[in-house]
C-alpha positions in Angstrom: 228.6 69.2 36.7 225.5 67.1 35.4 225.2 63.3 35.1 224.1 61.9 31.9 223.4 58.3 31.1 223.1 56.1 28.0 222.9 52.5 27.8 226.4 52.3 28.0 227.0 54.0 31.5 227.1 57.4 33.1 229.1 60.3 32.3 229.4 63.6 34.2 229.2 66.8 31.7 230.2 70.2 32.3 226.8 72.1 33.1 227.4 74.8 30.8 227.9 72.6 27.6 224.7 72.3 25.6 225.8 68.7 23.7 225.8 65.4 26.3 227.1 62.2 27.1 226.8 60.5 23.3 228.6 63.6 22.0 231.2 63.0 24.5 231.9 59.3 23.8 232.1 60.3 20.3 234.8 62.8 21.7 236.7 60.3 23.0 236.3 57.8 19.9 237.1 59.8 17.3 240.0 61.8 17.3 240.8 61.8 13.5 241.1 65.2 11.7 241.8 67.7 14.5 239.1 69.7 13.3 235.1 70.4 13.8 232.3 70.0 11.6 231.9 72.5 9.0 229.5 75.2 9.7 227.4 74.9 6.9 226.8 71.1 7.5 225.9 72.5 11.2 223.4 75.1 9.8 222.2 72.1 7.0 221.4 69.5 9.7 219.9 72.3 12.0 217.5 73.1 9.1 216.7 69.4 8.5 215.7 69.1 12.5 213.6 72.4 12.2 211.8 71.0 9.3 211.2 67.5 11.3 209.7 69.1 14.2 207.2 71.4 12.1 206.5 68.0 10.4 206.2 66.2 13.6 203.8 69.0 15.1 201.5 69.5 11.7 200.7 65.4 12.4 199.9 66.0 15.5 202.6 63.6 16.7 204.6 66.6 18.9 203.6 68.8 21.6 203.4 72.1 19.8 205.6 73.6 23.1 207.9 71.2 22.8 208.3 71.4 18.8 208.4 75.3 19.1 211.4 75.1 21.5 213.2 72.9 19.4 212.4 75.0 16.3 213.4 78.2 18.0 216.7 76.1 19.0 217.4 75.0 15.4 216.9 78.9 14.2 219.4 80.0 16.3 222.0 77.3 15.3 220.7 78.5 11.4 221.8 81.9 12.3 225.3 80.9 13.5 224.9 80.0 17.1 226.3 77.3 19.4 228.9 76.7 16.8 231.2 75.8 19.7 228.7 72.9 21.1 229.7 70.6 17.9 233.2 69.4 18.5 232.8 66.0 17.3 235.3 64.9 14.5 234.4 65.1 10.7 235.6 61.9 10.1 233.4 59.4 12.5 232.4 55.8 12.3 228.4 55.2 12.6 227.6 56.8 9.5 227.3 60.1 11.4 225.4 59.0 14.3 227.9 60.7 16.5 226.9 64.3 14.8 222.9 63.5 14.7 223.2 63.1 18.4 225.6 65.7 18.9 222.7 67.8 17.0 219.8 66.2 19.1 221.5 67.0 22.3 222.3 70.5 21.5 218.7 71.3 20.4 217.4 69.3 23.5 219.5 71.1 26.0 218.7 74.7 24.2 215.1 74.1 23.9 215.2 73.0 27.5 216.6 76.2 28.5 214.0 78.2 26.2 211.3 76.8 28.3 212.9 77.2 31.4 214.3 73.8 32.4 217.4 72.4 33.8 219.8 71.1 30.9 219.7 67.5 31.0 216.0 67.1 32.1 215.5 64.7 29.4 212.3 63.3 30.8 210.9 66.7 29.4 212.6 67.0 26.3 214.4 63.9 25.0 217.2 64.1 22.0 215.8 60.6 21.0 212.5 61.1 21.7 211.8 64.5 20.6 214.5 65.7 18.5 215.0 62.2 16.4 211.3 61.8 16.6 210.1 60.0 13.0 213.9 60.4 12.1 217.1 58.2 12.0 220.8 59.2 11.3 220.2 57.1 8.0 218.1 59.6 6.4 218.6 63.0 8.4 222.5 63.0 7.9 222.2 62.2 4.0 219.4 64.8 3.6 221.7 67.5 5.4 224.9 66.5 3.0 222.2 67.5 0.2 221.3 70.6 1.8 224.6 71.5 2.4 226.0 70.7 -1.0 223.4 72.9 -2.4 224.5 75.9 0.2 228.1 75.5 -0.9 227.6 75.1 -4.7 226.0 78.4 -4.9 229.3 80.5 -4.3 231.4 77.9 -5.9 229.4 78.6 -9.3 229.5 82.0 -8.8 233.3 81.7 -8.2 232.8 79.9 -11.5 231.2 82.2 -13.3 233.4 85.2 -12.4 236.2 83.1 -14.3 234.5 82.7 -17.4 233.1 86.3 -17.4 237.0 87.5 -17.2 238.2 85.3 -19.9 235.8 86.4 -21.7 236.9 89.7 -21.3 240.4 88.8 -22.4 239.2 87.2 -24.8 238.2 90.3 -26.6 241.0 92.0 -25.6 243.2 90.0 -27.1 241.0 89.5 -30.2 243.5 90.8 -32.7 246.5 89.6 -30.9 248.0 86.9 -33.6 250.3 84.4 -31.9 251.5 80.8 -32.6 249.3 77.6 -31.9 250.9 74.2 -30.3 250.4 71.3 -30.6 252.7 68.5 -29.6 254.5 71.4 -27.8 255.6 72.6 -31.1 254.6 75.0 -33.5 251.4 74.6 -35.4 249.2 77.1 -37.4 248.4 80.9 -35.9 245.6 81.5 -33.6 244.6 84.5 -31.4 245.3 84.8 -27.8 241.6 86.1 -27.9 240.2 82.4 -29.2 242.3 80.7 -26.6 241.2 82.8 -23.9 237.5 82.4 -25.3 238.1 78.5 -25.4 239.1 78.4 -21.4 236.0 80.3 -21.2 234.0 77.7 -23.3 235.6 74.7 -21.1 234.4 76.3 -17.8 231.1 76.9 -18.7 230.4 73.6 -19.5 232.0 72.5 -15.7 229.4 75.1 -14.5 226.5 72.9 -16.3 227.8 69.9 -15.5 227.9 70.7 -11.5 224.4 72.8 -12.0 223.1 68.8 -13.8 224.4 67.2 -10.9 223.1 69.4 -8.2 219.6 68.4 -9.4 220.0 64.7 -7.4 220.3 66.8 -4.3 216.9 68.0 -4.2 215.5 64.5 -3.7 215.9 63.5 -0.4 215.0 59.9 1.6 213.4 62.0 4.8 211.0 59.4 6.4 212.9 56.5 5.6 214.2 56.1 9.3 216.7 53.4 9.4 216.4 51.0 6.7 214.0 53.0 4.0 210.8 51.0 5.2 209.7 53.8 7.1 209.3 52.5 10.3 208.2 55.0 13.3 207.6 57.1 10.6 204.0 58.2 9.7 202.7 58.5 5.8 201.5 62.0 6.6 204.8 62.7 8.3 206.4 61.7 5.0 204.5 63.5 2.8 204.9 66.7 4.9 208.6 66.9 5.8 210.3 67.4 2.5 207.4 70.3 2.0 208.4 71.8 5.2 212.1 71.4 4.5 212.0 73.2 1.1 210.3 76.2 3.1 212.9 76.2 5.5 215.8 76.1 3.2 214.4 77.9 0.2 214.7 75.2 -2.2 212.4 72.8 -3.6 213.5 69.1 -2.2 211.4 66.0 -3.3 210.8 62.8 -1.3 212.3 60.1 -3.2 210.1 57.5 -5.2 212.2 54.7 -3.4 213.4 55.5 0.1 215.0 52.1 0.6 217.1 52.8 -3.0 217.7 56.3 -1.4 219.0 55.2 1.8 221.4 52.7 0.5 223.0 54.3 -2.3 225.1 57.5 -2.3 225.4 57.9 -5.9 224.6 61.3 -6.1 227.7 62.5 -4.2 229.3 61.0 -6.6 228.1 62.7 -9.0 228.4 66.0 -7.5 231.9 65.3 -6.7 232.7 64.1 -10.2 230.9 67.3 -11.5 233.6 69.3 -9.8 236.7 67.0 -10.6 235.9 67.3 -14.5 235.8 70.8 -13.9 239.2 70.7 -11.8 241.0 69.0 -14.8 240.0 71.7 -17.4 241.4 74.1 -14.7 244.4 72.3 -14.3 244.8 72.5 -18.4 244.5 76.0 -18.0 246.5 77.0 -15.3 249.5 75.1 -17.0 249.0 76.7 -20.3 249.3 80.0 -18.5 252.1 78.9 -17.1 254.1 78.0 -20.2 252.9 80.7 -21.9 254.3 83.1 -19.5 257.7 81.1 -19.0 260.9 82.8 -19.3 260.3 85.9 -19.0 263.4 86.4 -21.6 264.7 82.7 -21.9 261.0 81.0 -22.4 257.8 81.7 -24.4 257.0 84.9 -22.5 253.7 85.7 -24.2 251.8 86.5 -21.5 253.2 88.7 -18.2 251.4 87.5 -15.1 251.3 90.3 -12.3 254.4 89.4 -10.0 252.7 88.7 -6.6 255.9 87.8 -4.7 259.7 87.2 -4.9 260.3 83.7 -6.2 263.2 82.5 -5.0 265.3 82.7 -1.8 268.6 82.7 -3.5 267.7 84.5 -7.0 267.3 87.9 -6.8 264.7 89.6 -8.8 263.0 85.6 -9.8 259.1 85.8 -10.1 256.8 82.4 -10.2 254.1 82.0 -11.5 252.6 81.2 -7.9 248.9 81.9 -8.5 248.6 79.3 -11.5 250.3 77.0 -9.3 248.4 77.1 -6.5 245.1 76.8 -8.7 247.0 73.5 -10.0 247.4 72.4 -6.2 243.9 73.0 -5.6 242.5 70.9 -8.2 244.6 68.2 -7.8 243.7 68.1 -4.2 239.9 68.1 -5.3 240.7 65.3 -7.9 242.0 63.4 -4.4 239.0 64.2 -2.7 236.9 63.0 -5.4 239.0 59.5 -5.0 238.0 59.4 -1.2 234.3 60.1 -2.4 234.2 57.8 -4.9 235.6 54.7 -2.4 233.3 56.0 0.0 230.4 55.5 -2.2 231.4 52.0 -3.6 231.7 51.0 -0.1 228.3 51.0 1.2 226.8 47.9 2.1 223.2 46.7 2.2 220.5 48.9 3.4 222.9 51.7 4.4 226.0 53.4 3.3 227.9 53.9 6.5 230.9 55.8 4.9 229.3 59.3 4.6 230.8 61.2 7.1 234.0 60.9 4.6 231.8 61.5 1.9 230.5 64.6 3.1 234.0 65.9 4.4 235.6 65.3 1.4 232.8 66.6 -0.8 232.5 70.2 1.0 236.2 70.7 1.6 236.7 70.1 -2.8 233.6 72.7 -2.9 235.3 75.1 -0.5 238.6 74.5 -1.7 237.5 75.2 -5.7 235.8 78.0 -5.1 238.5 79.7 -3.1 241.2 78.6 -6.0 239.4 80.1 -8.6 238.7 83.2 -6.8 242.5 83.7 -6.2 243.2 83.0 -9.9 240.5 85.7 -11.1 241.7 88.1 -8.2 245.2 87.5 -8.1 246.0 86.6 -11.7 243.6 87.1 -14.5 242.3 90.5 -13.8 245.9 92.2 -14.3 247.1 89.8 -16.9 248.9 91.3 -19.6 249.6 89.7 -23.4 253.5 90.5 -24.3 251.9 91.8 -27.8 255.4 92.3 -29.4 256.6 88.4 -27.9 253.5 87.1 -29.7 254.7 88.6 -33.1 258.5 87.5 -32.4 257.8 84.4 -32.4 254.9 84.2 -35.2 257.6 85.2 -37.7 260.3 83.0 -36.6 257.8 80.2 -37.2 257.6 78.1 -40.2 253.7 77.0 -39.0 252.5 79.9 -40.8 253.7 78.3 -44.1 250.6 76.0 -44.0 248.5 79.1 -44.8 250.6 79.4 -47.9 249.9 76.0 -49.4 247.1 76.8 -51.8 248.9 79.9 -53.1 252.4 78.2 -53.5 251.9 74.6 -53.4 252.7 71.8 -51.7 256.3 71.6 -52.8 257.2 75.3 -52.5 255.5 75.5 -49.0 257.8 72.2 -48.1 261.2 73.7 -49.6 260.2 77.0 -47.7 260.1 75.1 -44.4 263.1 73.3 -45.0 265.2 76.4 -46.0 263.8 78.4 -42.6 264.7 75.6 -40.7 268.3 75.2 -42.2 269.0 78.9 -42.4 267.0 80.2 -39.3 265.8 82.8 -41.5 261.9 83.7 -41.6 259.5 82.6 -43.9 258.4 85.8 -44.9 262.3 86.8 -46.1 262.4 84.1 -48.2 259.4 84.2 -49.7 260.2 87.6 -50.5 263.5 87.0 -51.9 261.7 83.9 -54.0 259.2 86.5 -55.5 256.7 83.5 -54.6 254.0 86.3 -53.7 254.3 90.2 -53.3 254.7 92.1 -49.9 251.0 93.0 -50.0 249.7 89.7 -50.7 251.9 87.9 -47.9 250.7 90.2 -45.3 246.8 89.5 -46.3 246.9 86.0 -46.2 249.0 86.2 -43.2 246.7 88.4 -41.2 244.6 87.5 -38.1 241.7 87.7 -39.7 242.6 85.4 -42.7 244.6 82.8 -40.2 242.1 82.1 -37.6 238.8 81.9 -39.6 237.5 78.5 -41.5 238.4 78.6 -44.8 241.4 79.0 -47.4 243.6 82.2 -46.1 243.8 84.9 -48.9 240.8 83.2 -50.9 239.8 86.5 -52.7 243.7 86.5 -54.1 243.1 83.0 -55.5 240.1 84.1 -57.2 241.6 87.0 -58.8 244.6 85.1 -60.1 241.8 82.4 -61.2 242.9 79.8 -59.3 
């Protein structure tokens, strides 16, 4: 054991641990989620600390021997090492101070070890004086959130693009599958299944652009702001250099905020990112619901889609298979929407020169990114790739719907079309059958007017027939 102290007193720390007294206090105080800090977030804060050490050495304020040892320790964490040395709860009071000091202690003790000194020799390398030089939790922590959000956005955007690509494949595959469109959950006019798939792809593409746009704000950081944005204890040259060093460390361009006070006390960039995911989740919910409805039945529902069977659907009903993959995407998206509310509440509850609610903002932002990525990949892998259209079922409903009468208006007139619809409703007969019986159109004319090519494009279906007849 070794003894460490802060201004509140002294605690014993197991000698094999790299964290110290302030981490122990955080563990005692915050037993909230039962989880540990996100691994990408650990790496992100280590990247920030590495950039700070490099910038401090560049200004001449930090001894290169100490600075290089801190950089080496940070590199080990960035590579995935020492993850078990970050036991603090992700939701914590203090605006992230517990995590910041957890990182500072681990860096200091690993750097001491690298230089051949015992852990806890803070007179040589200090968590506060060296690992936190020219910093505050109030600039290091939100900058790490931004770095982590950028890292996590990449696989999320890849997942969403995969979804778009697969939907576009289905749009091409089903471009000739004519089916009934529905509005108000009632029969409307025909549409192709391919057009529906293409519309889903379009909506997701818009979500990708929305998220990409929101991520631009994550590249503007407040490093050098220190406690309240005034830059106290941070030299001007450091403030200039640290964003450039962070850009090199992360491999993304970062820029120092024009107004460091604003960038320290406002966290609206995180609301922007969260909102982009929430709105995308709403589009996904709509799509998943449509899939579930089109696959309903399979015999006593709509049944236009055949979802790949993934597991038995009932503990009591033999042979039942449920749309579990579409259902899980729905639930993932509900959680993303809920996370957005937590982020929103965190963003709006900052006071004066700091938003102290950043831990809960980070926790919900990162979870939403992870859940959404996993939910979308599951939907693509377990449902969309092996999706099949029931072409016969689509044709079955199409022929029994009176919605196709809309396309006949220019050819038979509104009064005749209304009469056809009424007779079809009351007798249960097909529209096509009644038209042929009354001699309103020939079979060839009717099939041409009601073909997928004519029914699902702008203009009058069968306009060439009208032209031949002189109408």
